[in-house]
N, C-alpha and C positions, 0 to 999 in steps of 0.2 A: 076308415080303413078302404085301400083301394083294391079293387075285386082282384082275385085269384086267376093266375095266369099259369100255363107251361109252354116251354119253347121244345120242341124235336125235329130229328130228321122225319119228317113223314109221322108214321104211327110209332118210331122206334124212339127210345130214351137211351141215350147211352151213359146218361148217370144213375138209371138204374140196372144195369146189368144188361143192355139190348132188351128191354123187357117189350113187347109190341102191347101195346095199347087196346081197348077197346073203345070207339068212339061212338058219342051219344048214347052211352048206357053206363053202369056203375063198373068201376075197377076196385076190387077187393084184393087187398095185399095178404099173401099167403106168409109173410112172417112179420109180426108188429110185438116190438118191445118198445115202448116208448120212453123206459126208463133206463134205455143202454147208453152208454158213455160216448158210443161212435155211429154216425150214420149206418154202417155198416150193419151192425149187430140190431140196429133199431128196426130197420126193413122199411116198411110202406114205400110213399111215393113222395119224391122231391115236387116243390111245387116253390113258385114265386108270387110280388105283388106287382101291380103295375107300376108303381113308383121306385122297384127295386130291379125289375126284369132285364134293364139294361144291361147290368154285371153280366146277365146268363145266355146273351143271344147269338152267343158262341155257339151254342149247343144245340141249334136246330134252325130250320128252314120253314118252320111251319110253327105260327102260336095257335095256342089254344084258350078260351075260356074255361075255368073251373068251376064247379060247383061241388061244394061241400054238404053233403047230407048233414041232416040235424044228428042223425047216430053215428057220424064220426069222430074221430079223434083226431087233435089237430095239433102240432109241437114246434113250439118256436126253434132252430135250430142255430140262425144266426142273422138276428132280427136285423142288423144295422145292414148286412149284402143281402137281406131277402131271401134266407131260407129255411123253408118251412116242411114240415113233413105229414102227411095223413096216410091212415088206414084205408080210407074207402072215398073216393071221390067219382064225378062225373066229368068228362071233357069233352067240349063241343066245339061249335063255329068255329072251325079251323081258317085261317088265314094264311097264305102265302107272306111269309118276313118278307117286308121291303126297307128300302131305304125311309120313305116317309115316315113308314110306323116305328123304325125306330126311333127316327127325329122327335116324335110324337111321344115315345117314351122317355127320352132325353130330356122333355120339356116337363115332365111329370115326376122326374124322378128324385129322389129324395138322399140320394148314398151318400156315404163317408165320401170325403174330399178324395182319400187316395183311391178309392173303388171307381172312379172314374176315369183312372189309367189304365186300370185292367179293361174295364169296360171300352175304354179306346182300342187297346190291342184287340179286342174280341170281335169289334164292329168293324173293323179295319180287314180283318180275315175273313168276314163275311161279307167286305163288299159294299158295305155303307158308307161311302164315301161322303156327303152333304152331313152327316150325323158327326161322323169322326172331323171335318173341318169344323164344325160348330163347339164340338168337345173342345179341339185346341183353342180354338179364338177367346171361349172362356175360362178356361181350366187352367192353361199350360203359359209358361212364362221362363224367363232366364236363371229364377229363382228355384225353380222345383224341377227342371229338365233332368236334373241326372237323377231324382229319384222316377222319374216318370218313365226315362230310358231303362234304369233297372226294371220296374214293374214289366216293361215291353218285352225286354230281355228273359225274363222269368216266364211271362206267359205267350213265349213261343216256342218254349221249350217243347219236345212230342208231349202227345196225351191232350193237347187242348183245340181239339179238330183243325189243327193247320193243313189234312191231308185234302179238307174240303171246302178249303179258302179260296179267297180270288188274289191271285198273286200280284196282279196290277195296283188293287187299290192299295195294298197291304205294302207295298213297297213304297208307292208313292206318299204316304203316311209317315213311313220311316224316313223316306227324305225330309219331309219338312222337320222333324223332330231333331233330326241331324242338323238343320240348317239353323233352329234355334240354340243350339249348344256349342254350334261354330262360332269360334271369335272372329272369323272374317266373312264368312259369309252372310250374303243378304236375306232375310227370312221375310216369308208370306205373312208371316203374326207378330212378328215383334222387331220393334223398332232398335237401332245399334250406333251407335257414336259412328261419326263420319270415319271413313278409312282415308288416313294420310300418308303419304310417302315420299321420302325426298330423292328423286331420282338422278338430276343432274344440279347443277348450282345456278342456271340459267333462268332470267326473271320470266319464269313463265309458271300460269297455274294452268292447270289441266283438273276441271271442275265436270263432273257427269253423276249420274243417278238415272234413275226412271221417272218418265212423266209423271209428276205429280206429287215427287221426293222433296222438292222444296228447293232445288239447288239452283234457282234465279233467286229467290230470296235469300238463300245463302250468299249469294255474289255479290248481292247490294247490300247485304248487311255486313259484311266484312271487306266488300272491295271497293266501294263508292267512293272514292276519292281522288284526289290528282296524280297519287303514286300508282294508281291502275288504270288499265283500259279494258272495259270486258267486252268479248265480242260473243254472241249469241249466234249460233250458226242455223236457228231457225230463221231469223232475219236474212242470212244470207240464203238459205237452198229453200226456203218454203215460200211461194212465188206471192202469196197471200200477204206474209210476214215482209216482204222483201219493199212491197210496193208502198208502205209506211215507215221502213227503216229512215235511219241517220246516221249520220256522223262515219265510224269506221266502218259499221256493219252493214252501212249502203254502199262505200267505196268499196268493200272485198267482195259485195253481189255483183256489182258492174266489174269489177276484177275479172271476177270468175265467167260471166256471161259475156266477156268478150274474149279471153283467151280461148275458152274449148267452144266448139260449132253446138256441142251437146254437153247440158250443164254434167257436171260429175256428181255422183249419189253418194250421198253417205253413207250408206248399208254396203256401197260396193268398191266404193273409190277413198274408203276412209285416209287411208296412208297419204296417196296423192293429197286430198285436199287440206289434211293436217301438214305436210312439207310445204304447201303453196303459203298455209297462213302463215307460217313461221317466215317463210323467204319476203313476202309482201311487209312484215313488222318487223324486220330486222332491224330497222332504224329507231325504231321507238325507242325514245327512253324512259319506257314506264314500264312495269310488270304487265305482262298479256296473259289476262283470265280467259280461258277457251271453256265457255259453257256450252257442252253437247251431251247430249244423251246416248250419243252413237259410238262411243270410244269404245265399246265393246265388238265394234265390228274391224278393230284395228288386225291386220294379218302381222304387221313386224312390232311387239311391244317395244323395239328396243330403239326406236326410233322419237318415242315419245320425250321431251327435255322436261327440267321445271321439277315442279311440283303435283303430283297427283293426291286430288281430294275426290272419294266416291262417298256422297249423302247415301248414307244406309236405311232410311225410312221402311219400313213395312209395305211391302207388296199391297197388302189389304186398305193401308192407307193410302197409298198410290191411287189404286183404283176408283176410290172414293170419293177423292182430291178432284179429279180428272171429270169425272162425272156433274159434279157440283161447279166446277170452272166451268163445262159447256151451258148448263142452264144459265150461268150468268152472263156468258158471252151469246148466247142465245136465246134471249128472254121469249121468243115468238116461236120457240120448239113446239112441235109437236108429241102424243104420245109418242106415235109411230117412229119420228126422227131421233125420238131418247132411245127407244129399244135398240135401234139401230146402230146406235152409238157405242152404246153401252156393251153390246154384242161384238163390234169392232175393237174395241178397249179391253177386252177380256184376253186379247193378246199378249197383254202384259204379264199373266200368270206364266207366260211361257218364256219371252225376252228377259225377263229377270236373271233366268237360269244362263242363260249368256255373258250378262254381266259379272255371275258369280266365277265361270269358266275366266272371264276375265282377271277377277281379282285374283285368284288363285297362280296366274301365271306372273302377274305385276308381284305378288307377294315373293315369288321365287326368285325374282330378280335380286342380285348380290349375294345370296346366301349361295 
């Protein structure tokens, strides 16, 4: 049995009629009827255990250890969710609740599966961001997202300490859940099939996705034959990649460097670059595949021609792939260099949201 614990806002338990508790001395219930049918008539004090308290963290900002003396009575109200009541207890060792402590409770937890969805909502309200991310990663998918959202909305009804919550974290976690639910949006946590839309009948394929999504692998798998020619914008605009580029990518790299005194930037000048590529390739009698991560930087989506394919690998996987790729390509890296690169690549957790906005614009075309 895990040791008993109790979470409260300071010394006040909202679960026990706003009772103020004594710390480091015994609290004795004024009402105690262990045979009552409901907790209100039963009286006593609510407590839980370390492997169940995750479900109740929304109820406080201080976590206490609980000691039950030998002469006390203890009743199991709800074993699965870790609800116990006692008529006598000592609470001690107060600690300010943190995300780290919440995460440790999660690792110890033995709750029923459904209880994790309520726990997620409670942890989001309290601002335990990293704990929430771990719960989503481990417990939530496309098959159970409807139930998760139902539990989420139920938990956010008045009376669940939302007035003492962290709105920023709560809103962020809700956005991640909506991404999982959406048939359109890229998710941080869940892989989805590529999004494909035919825009015009031109022999052009616009292939995009975040770094590490596998878009180049997709291009070589499906378009590596004489019917297609693949343009990799990294080989055109990255100086390091340009030096080793060959074929059409090398020619386009030379073209842009000769045409412009200052090389255009995919982030700021995407529309110009896209139109220049199409103009340069207009006489090529093959399907042009443009492999580029920066399609979301487009200002006018109506200039796109042909077919759009968006690789919707989950962003957690994209991030991990980029790190592994860095290790392979830089075998003599130092720990300092690796940590610096990891920090830099965390921008992917922001940038993919721009791809989602791009997807929303594209999906409206023709409707």
